C-alpha positions as CSV (number, residue, x, y, z in Angstrom):
1,M,3.0,4.5,14.1
2,K,6.0,4.7,11.8
3,A,5.9,4.9,8.0
4,I,8.7,3.9,5.6
5,V,8.0,5.4,2.1
6,F,9.7,4.8,-1.2
7,R,8.5,7.5,-3.6
8,E,8.4,6.8,-7.3
9,Y,10.5,3.7,-6.9
10,T,11.0,1.9,-10.2
11,I,10.3,-1.9,-10.3
12,P,12.2,-3.0,-13.4
13,E,10.8,-6.6,-13.1
14,I,7.4,-5.3,-14.2
15,G,8.3,-1.9,-15.7
16,L,6.3,0.1,-13.2
17,R,7.0,3.1,-11.0
18,P,4.2,3.5,-8.4
19,D,3.7,6.9,-6.8
20,A,4.7,5.3,-3.5
21,I,5.4,2.0,-1.8
22,I,4.6,2.4,1.9
23,M,5.1,0.2,5.0
24,L,3.1,1.3,8.0
25,Q,4.5,-0.2,11.3
26,K,3.2,-0.2,14.8
27,G,4.9,-2.5,17.3
28,G,5.6,-5.8,15.7
29,E,2.8,-5.4,13.1
30,G,2.9,-3.8,9.7
31,M,1.1,-3.2,6.4
32,V,2.4,-2.6,2.9
33,L,0.6,-0.4,0.4
34,V,1.3,0.3,-3.2
35,L,-0.1,3.8,-3.8
36,E,-1.2,5.3,-7.1
37,I,-2.3,8.9,-7.0
38,V,-5.0,9.2,-9.7
39,C,-4.8,12.5,-11.6
40,H,-4.8,12.3,-15.3
41,E,-4.4,8.5,-15.9
42,T,-7.0,6.7,-17.8
43,E,-8.9,3.9,-16.1
44,Q,-7.4,1.4,-18.6
45,Y,-3.9,2.5,-17.8
46,L,-4.5,2.2,-14.0
47,A,-6.2,-1.1,-14.5
48,S,-3.1,-2.4,-16.4
49,K,-0.8,-1.2,-13.5
50,I,-3.0,-3.0,-11.0
51,H,-3.1,-6.1,-13.1
52,A,0.7,-6.1,-13.4
53,W,1.0,-6.0,-9.6
54,Q,-1.6,-8.8,-9.2
55,Q,0.2,-11.0,-11.7
56,F,3.8,-10.2,-10.5
57,E,4.8,-13.6,-9.1
58,G,7.8,-12.1,-7.3
59,A,6.0,-9.2,-5.7
60,L,6.1,-10.5,-2.1
61,D,9.9,-11.4,-2.4
62,Y,10.5,-8.0,-4.0
63,L,8.7,-6.1,-1.3
64,S,10.3,-8.3,1.4
65,N,13.8,-7.4,0.1
66,L,12.9,-3.7,-0.2
67,F,11.6,-3.4,3.4
68,K,13.9,-6.1,4.9
69,F,10.9,-7.8,6.5
70,K,8.9,-10.9,5.3
71,I,5.9,-9.4,3.5
72,P,3.0,-11.9,3.4
73,H,0.6,-9.7,1.4
74,F,0.1,-6.1,0.3
75,L,-2.6,-3.7,-0.8
76,I,-2.9,-1.7,-3.9
77,C,-4.4,1.7,-3.0
78,T,-5.5,4.6,-5.1
79,T,-6.6,8.2,-4.5
80,G,-9.3,9.9,-6.6
81,E,-11.8,7.8,-8.5
82,P,-12.4,4.3,-7.3
83,I,-10.7,1.6,-9.5
84,D,-11.6,-2.1,-9.5
85,G,-8.9,-4.1,-7.7
86,A,-7.7,-1.2,-5.6
87,V,-8.5,0.0,-2.1
88,Q,-9.4,3.7,-1.6
89,F,-6.4,5.2,0.3
90,N,-8.5,7.8,2.2
91,Q,-10.9,5.1,3.4
92,L,-8.1,2.8,4.4
93,I,-6.4,5.6,6.5
94,K,-9.7,6.4,8.2
95,E,-10.1,2.7,9.2
96,I,-6.5,2.5,10.4
97,K,-7.0,5.7,12.4
98,N,-10.2,4.3,14.0
99,E,-8.3,1.1,14.9
100,I,-5.5,3.1,16.5
101,D,-7.9,5.3,18.4
102,C,-9.8,2.3,19.7
103,T,-6.5,0.6,20.7
104,E,-5.2,3.7,22.5
105,K,-8.5,4.1,24.3
106,L,-8.5,0.5,25.4
107,Q,-4.9,0.7,26.6
108,K,-5.7,3.9,28.7
109,K,-8.5,2.1,30.6
110,E,-6.2,-0.7,31.8
């Protein structure tokens, strides 16, 4: 698996700078995540950032241009306290790892 990471990359169109924008790639498949690391932000502030991404009509084009791949969808992920509208990053990584482990095990048996 390969990761392309843009740390604290400013998106002027919506006035935000997420902690990271990440593309995970394996073979011809990929996944894009917008990551917010929750430390001292208020729930209202994070909710406003998530809402801005959800309402950003040019988000898919913006991410497609950033990664140079057509991006059909993306996930908003957070660490720390769960926030409505966002996926818990640690849980997502566990699921991805389980998927990879299962895929590798299946490939080894063939």
